[in-house]
Steps between C-alpha positions, in 0.01 A plus 500: 500500500302206375507626139879498518505134614249413226733663236799321641327163506360547144816622333752268660571164654580615849316304769227761571187379684191725490245505787216415261351559156562868410212724418485653145587843637810355667599336171465826318712694760771225469598637160613814671775292665635338189786748474585437864510132431750576224712686749491200740603262220767737384639535848515120533683474171748764605569304823545181305728680257713606793524153632614379157785749492815321397311205325601425133329754278277262298394301811431823685267616227334165458423476873373850515264444207384169655421681824314763305282240326441311830391824678203536264440134474515525120157664503574770258709282264195280476302801390772583249492150362124496465494839337766405250310189397171680478639797307639277223236237502207740522556624148362842589173356639392626848308195617754255362782688678312495827426130476860412431607701806287269711666184360740365769728347228802689368581501134842556332444875474462517880817296556704720259364815662598394844846390395567828322373710789693301767813502281483875455442555868800277583729688263383833634562382860852392405560845349370671818707282730815576300431876515416480865155658422266317729224767507333321215415216740284747684370706211379214283260342763382846594421620145357162396251486779418874479418430134236250605339773714509739208346237267202444727460867553457581131402176324170301505512147636345268245427181695184535706513361856797376698788667674602729217151644471491578877845669472382715214156592639615598848837668435509849663599684179581847640729349765643257236621795294674645802675172564617486145649856531675403828642193334636697202659757739652214697658358179666837436621539861643151493670505164522864381541523119489121464165498674365767261632297200339183628170680559498652146578167337237321705237770427553436130483125539191531733296703253604269211398187683180661623414604148543138389267381772238755419515432130474118540290457814352839581669483842724289713497161681704359786729329246566813303571686824755237592654523151524880537681472836750253370575705180537827692737334749703389198490852361629646822791250514591556132488878530724506801743243352535697181554844657 
């Protein structure tokens, strides 16, 4: 189960202590557990949502979104911010885009992007609370982290060395496809027609975002993977809120 604990430590802020430095093969296998980490986070959000029952609507949604951000430690939001800055500031140039992603400073585009995404997530959560449709709290983390697995399955990793390269090189691809299929079936079982709608919307968003990565970079980075997760979580919430 070490790959699961690696995935849980990497994707979240929970106090997970590993017994030592993971081997590259264990890092690659940890990708298989990304959807399960999404289920863990979604279950925690559902529990917190139940605890907040009876709280004022806006406060309920704000606390729920805050818990969501804290669970991941803001890791994927950081990737979204870096990607937004790089995409605009890169002016279509691959090397310039990659260099901007490595810059720890955030520009105005990063800030605007984060505000827009968090505002839309907040509004969607409010709508889901009002309609007593809490399944989105489970589907969004599940689909978002499954998308990261799908991205590494079919997209070259463009930064040599480091954790991302180990993940990409040592991912068991045949087993990864089976995990994705199980995750998709789980979404349908959990949410029925709403789950199918969320999967369809996210599939379109996934291929569109992947096309942008391939066209600009020739592959993906850790930052663009985090951006993908955040945007697909948002797509799930908006889809369910608008149904």
